[in-house]
C-alpha positions in Angstrom: 119.3 105.4 108.5 121.0 103.1 106.3 120.1 103.3 102.4 118.1 101.3 100.4 119.8 101.9 97.8 119.7 98.0 95.6 121.8 97.7 92.5 120.3 97.3 89.1 122.5 95.8 86.1 121.8 97.0 82.4 122.7 96.4 79.0 124.0 98.9 76.7 125.5 98.7 73.2 129.1 100.1 72.9 128.1 103.3 72.2 125.8 103.9 74.2 128.0 103.5 76.8 130.6 105.3 74.6 128.4 108.0 74.8 127.7 108.0 77.9 131.5 108.1 79.0 132.2 111.1 76.9 129.0 113.1 78.5 130.1 111.7 81.5 133.6 113.3 81.1 131.9 117.0 79.5 129.8 117.3 82.8 132.5 115.9 85.1 130.3 113.2 86.1 130.1 109.9 85.9 128.7 107.6 83.9 126.5 105.9 87.0 125.8 109.4 88.1 123.7 110.0 84.5 122.3 106.6 83.8 120.7 106.5 87.9 119.9 110.8 86.5 118.5 109.5 83.3 116.1 106.8 84.9 114.8 109.7 87.5 113.9 111.9 84.9 112.1 109.4 82.6 110.0 107.6 86.0 109.4 111.5 87.1 108.2 111.8 83.3 105.9 108.1 82.6 103.9 109.2 86.3 103.1 112.3 85.9 102.2 111.3 82.2 99.9 108.5 84.1 98.9 110.3 86.4 97.7 112.4 83.8 95.8 109.6 81.4 94.2 108.1 84.7 92.7 111.8 85.4 91.7 111.7 82.6 89.8 108.6 82.3 88.0 109.4 85.8 87.2 112.5 84.2 85.5 111.0 81.5 83.6 108.5 83.1 82.8 110.9 85.7 80.6 112.8 82.1 79.4 110.0 80.8 77.8 109.3 84.0 76.7 112.8 85.3 76.5 114.5 81.9 77.7 118.0 83.8 80.7 119.8 81.8 81.6 123.4 82.5 81.0 126.2 80.2 83.5 127.8 77.7 82.3 131.0 78.3 83.3 130.4 82.8 86.0 128.6 81.9 87.6 131.3 79.4 86.6 134.3 81.8 88.2 132.6 84.6 91.4 132.4 82.3 91.5 135.9 80.7 91.1 136.5 84.7 94.4 135.1 85.3 97.5 137.5 87.1 94.8 140.2 87.8 94.0 142.1 90.5 90.9 140.5 90.4 91.6 136.3 89.4 88.7 134.1 89.7 88.2 131.1 91.5 88.6 128.3 89.7 84.6 126.8 87.3 82.9 124.6 90.0 
């Protein structure tokens, strides 16, 4: 299977380019590899943050519609059971 990689050009300041080159030398990696890794990690982090935001909005909308909540005592008992022989199921 052939790779679906496509080149992308980005403009960096001279200072950023030098920093990238220097770090690449220190890490024994190419500036290209470092840039790809940085973009990949950024995308992973931002996609996770957006997913969390969407889940939060969905939960808020559900609460506004139903008014359903989980009592704090149930949540605390569940959390206190973590790592014990009698770990409880997630409260519903």
